[in-house]
C-alpha positions as CSV (number, residue, x, y, z in Angstrom):
1,M,-6.1,18.0,9.5
2,K,-8.6,20.0,11.5
3,R,-8.7,19.1,15.1
4,G,-12.3,18.7,16.4
5,P,-14.7,16.3,18.1
6,A,-15.2,14.4,14.8
7,N,-13.9,14.7,11.3
8,L,-14.4,12.9,8.0
9,E,-10.9,11.7,7.1
10,C,-10.1,11.3,3.4
11,E,-6.7,10.1,2.3
12,I,-4.9,9.2,-0.9
13,K,-2.4,6.4,-0.1
14,L,0.2,5.3,-2.5
15,A,2.7,2.5,-2.1
16,L,6.4,3.2,-2.7
17,S,9.5,1.0,-3.0
18,A,12.5,1.9,-0.8
19,Q,14.3,3.4,-3.8
20,E,11.2,5.5,-4.8
21,Y,10.9,6.7,-1.3
22,Q,14.5,7.9,-1.3
23,R,14.1,9.5,-4.7
24,L,11.0,11.5,-3.7
25,Q,12.6,12.6,-0.4
26,A,15.5,14.1,-2.4
27,A,13.2,15.7,-5.1
28,L,10.4,17.3,-3.0
29,G,12.6,20.0,-1.4
30,D,13.0,20.9,2.2
31,P,10.5,19.3,4.5
32,V,8.1,21.3,6.7
33,C,8.1,18.7,9.4
34,E,9.8,15.5,10.5
35,V,8.4,13.4,13.3
36,L,8.9,9.9,14.7
37,Q,5.6,8.2,15.6
38,D,5.2,5.2,17.9
39,N,1.7,3.8,17.1
40,L,0.0,1.5,19.7
41,F,-3.3,0.0,18.7
42,L,-5.5,-1.1,21.5
43,D,-8.6,-3.2,22.0
44,T,-10.4,-5.1,24.7
45,K,-9.7,-8.8,25.4
46,E,-12.9,-9.6,23.6
47,R,-11.9,-7.5,20.6
48,Q,-15.0,-5.3,21.0
49,L,-13.6,-2.6,18.7
50,S,-12.4,-4.7,15.8
51,A,-15.7,-6.6,15.8
52,G,-17.4,-3.4,14.9
53,R,-14.6,-2.4,12.4
54,W,-13.4,0.4,14.7
55,A,-9.8,1.0,15.6
56,L,-8.2,2.8,18.6
57,R,-4.7,4.2,18.3
58,L,-2.5,5.8,20.9
59,R,0.3,7.7,19.1
60,R,3.4,9.1,20.6
61,E,5.0,11.8,18.4
62,K,8.6,12.8,18.9
63,H,9.8,15.9,17.0
64,A,13.3,17.0,16.1
65,D,13.2,19.6,18.8
66,E,12.8,16.8,21.4
67,T,9.2,17.8,22.2
68,A,6.7,14.9,22.4
69,R,3.0,14.5,22.7
70,L,0.4,11.7,23.0
71,I,-2.7,11.5,20.9
72,F,-5.7,9.1,21.0
73,T,-7.4,8.5,17.7
74,V,-10.5,6.4,17.1
75,K,-11.2,5.5,13.5
76,G,-14.4,4.2,12.0
77,P,-15.1,1.7,9.2
78,A,-13.4,2.7,6.0
79,T,-15.2,3.3,2.7
80,K,-13.7,4.2,-0.7
81,L,-14.4,7.2,-2.9
82,A,-12.6,7.8,-6.2
83,G,-9.7,5.6,-5.0
84,A,-9.3,7.5,-1.7
85,V,-10.1,6.1,1.8
86,R,-12.7,7.8,3.9
87,R,-13.6,7.2,7.5
88,T,-14.8,9.0,10.6
89,E,-11.9,10.1,12.8
90,I,-12.0,11.5,16.4
91,E,-8.9,12.7,18.2
92,S,-7.9,13.8,21.7
93,Q,-4.6,14.7,23.3
94,A,-3.6,12.4,26.1
95,D,-1.4,12.7,29.2
96,N,2.0,11.3,28.6
97,S,1.7,9.1,31.7
98,L,-0.8,6.9,29.9
99,W,1.8,5.5,27.5
100,Q,3.3,3.0,29.9
101,R,-0.1,2.1,31.3
102,A,-1.4,1.3,27.8
103,R,1.8,-0.7,27.0
104,A,1.3,-2.7,30.2
105,G,-2.2,-3.7,29.0
106,D,-4.2,-2.1,31.8
107,L,-6.0,1.0,30.5
108,P,-9.6,1.5,31.7
109,P,-11.7,3.5,29.2
110,E,-12.5,6.0,31.9
111,L,-8.9,7.3,31.9
112,I,-9.3,8.4,28.3
113,E,-10.4,12.0,28.3
114,G,-11.9,14.3,25.7
115,A,-13.9,13.5,22.6
116,V,-12.3,10.1,22.1
117,G,-13.1,8.9,25.7
118,E,-16.7,10.2,25.5
119,F,-17.2,8.5,22.1
120,L,-15.9,5.2,23.3
121,R,-18.0,5.1,26.4
122,R,-21.3,6.7,25.0
123,E,-21.4,5.5,21.4
124,L,-19.5,2.2,21.5
125,D,-20.4,1.4,25.1
126,L,-16.8,0.4,25.9
127,R,-16.4,-0.7,29.5
128,H,-13.6,-3.2,29.7
129,S,-9.9,-2.4,30.0
130,L,-7.8,-1.9,26.8
131,A,-4.6,-3.8,26.0
132,P,-2.1,-3.7,23.1
133,V,-2.9,-5.4,19.8
134,L,-0.1,-4.0,17.7
135,L,2.9,-1.6,18.1
136,F,5.0,-0.2,15.3
137,S,7.1,2.9,14.5
138,N,6.7,5.3,11.6
139,Q,9.1,8.0,10.4
140,R,7.0,10.7,8.8
141,T,8.4,13.5,6.6
142,T,6.0,16.2,5.4
143,F,6.5,18.4,2.3
144,Q,4.4,21.2,1.0
145,Q,3.5,20.9,-2.7
146,T,1.2,22.7,-5.1
147,L,-1.1,20.2,-6.9
148,D,-3.7,21.3,-9.4
149,G,-3.3,24.9,-8.1
150,T,-3.8,24.0,-4.5
151,S,-1.2,23.8,-1.7
152,R,-1.1,20.3,-0.2
153,L,0.8,18.5,2.5
154,V,2.5,15.4,1.1
155,E,3.6,12.9,3.7
156,L,6.3,10.3,3.1
157,D,6.2,7.4,5.6
158,R,8.8,4.8,6.4
159,T,7.1,2.2,8.7
160,Q,8.9,-0.4,10.6
161,Y,7.0,-3.4,12.0
162,P,8.1,-5.6,14.9
163,T,8.4,-8.6,12.5
164,G,11.1,-6.8,10.6
165,E,9.1,-5.7,7.5
166,I,9.6,-2.1,6.4
167,D,6.9,-0.3,4.3
168,H,7.2,3.0,2.4
169,E,4.2,5.0,1.5
170,L,3.0,8.4,0.4
171,E,-0.1,9.9,2.1
172,L,-2.1,13.0,1.2
173,E,-5.1,14.0,3.3
174,L,-7.9,16.1,1.9
175,E,-10.3,18.0,4.2
176,L,-13.9,17.4,3.3
177,D,-17.0,19.0,4.8
178,P,-19.5,16.2,5.4
179,T,-22.3,18.7,6.0
180,E,-22.4,19.9,2.4
181,S,-25.3,18.4,0.5
182,S,-23.2,18.0,-2.6
183,S,-20.1,16.8,-0.8
184,E,-20.0,13.3,-2.4
185,A,-19.8,14.6,-5.9
186,M,-17.6,17.5,-5.0
187,A,-15.3,15.2,-3.0
188,A,-14.9,12.8,-5.9
189,L,-14.0,15.6,-8.3
190,E,-11.4,17.0,-5.8
191,I,-9.9,13.5,-5.2
192,H,-9.6,12.8,-8.9
193,A,-8.0,16.1,-9.7
194,T,-5.5,15.8,-6.8
195,Y,-4.7,12.2,-7.7
196,V,-4.0,13.1,-11.4
197,A,-1.8,16.0,-10.3
198,L,0.1,13.8,-7.8
199,A,0.5,11.1,-10.5
200,R,2.2,13.7,-12.7
201,V,4.7,14.6,-10.0
202,L,5.6,10.9,-9.4
203,A,5.9,10.3,-13.2
204,A,8.3,13.2,-13.5
205,H,10.6,11.2,-11.2
206,G,10.1,7.9,-12.9
207,I,7.7,6.5,-10.3
208,E,4.6,4.5,-11.1
209,T,1.4,5.4,-9.2
210,K,0.4,2.4,-7.1
211,R,-2.4,2.5,-4.5
212,S,-1.6,1.0,-1.1
213,V,-3.2,-2.2,-0.2
214,G,-4.9,-1.8,3.2
215,G,-3.8,0.5,6.0
216,K,-0.7,0.3,8.2
217,F,-2.7,-1.4,11.0
218,S,-4.1,-4.1,8.7
219,R,-0.8,-4.7,7.1
220,G,0.9,-5.1,10.4
221,L,-1.7,-7.8,11.4
222,R,-1.1,-9.6,8.1
223,Y,2.6,-9.6,8.8
224,G,1.8,-11.4,12.0
225,A,3.0,-8.6,14.2
226,G,0.0,-8.2,16.4
227,D,-2.7,-9.9,18.5
228,D,-1.6,-11.7,21.6
229,Q,2.1,-10.7,21.5
230,G,1.0,-7.1,21.6
231,G,3.4,-5.9,18.9
232,T,6.5,-7.1,20.7
233,G,9.5,-7.8,18.5
234,P,12.8,-6.1,17.3
235,Y,11.4,-2.6,17.7
236,Q,10.3,-1.9,21.3
237,P,9.9,1.8,22.2
238,Q,9.7,2.5,25.9
């Protein structure tokens, strides 16, 4: 996706079984990227962010070449359009030293720099320290595919939660321009055409198209992996 102060994220998310995930991995060709993601969701003790339907994620990405980076992402309330999920998303890179501090449950908002920190303090009036709500890992493999005449990045995710559950999912993000006056109608048409083309690819490999129920964060909370235990469990990245 484009990296900027704010973006309108729009994603098609499809649920896969473990067998379907493996089948697609073998069928989509050579991946363009493989990355291990440790996802740490944060909130204040008073749950100020979740009360307003906002989410703050600190993601640690580890690539095959051993390089790593830390990224803060704040996500707004989700809406649906033509079966896709849309929400405001703001990202900023973070210093690697903040990972352990966030894990320890003592991260003052003033230590978060860039667009994310500015948004949290100015727009959401966040003043209290942040602590872990949920931690889980995700193995993401990205493939380039041509769908409806357009080159798209198709992401296959294998997500492991601290309670032991493992989810498999396909994600495809579309970049939309929220400033265009006709963006709503245009976006719906683009989403539908992409969804139909994606369904054809899945059908060719004997896979039924099933929309995901909720996001990774909400599913993790439903599994009972979050809240006061801070996402501790079988999987504990350091």
